[in-house]
C-alpha angles and dihedrals in degrees: 000000000000087000091057091054092051090054092046090057090050091053091049089053089048093050092052093049087051090052088053092047090048090055091048091048092049092049098050103025110018097180092053096051091092089068087072097055100085090057090051096051094040096051091043092054091045091048092052090046093244093131 
């Protein structure tokens, strides 16, 4: 059980990093920002234990 919480924290950190990456990609290359969205949704689902 403790191991699952450790991975959940990792997925939350990766989700936050992907949000920052999305904002930076949108600022500098707006059309390519959609390439970051799969990472956002995947890490959010894993952090919420939906997958």
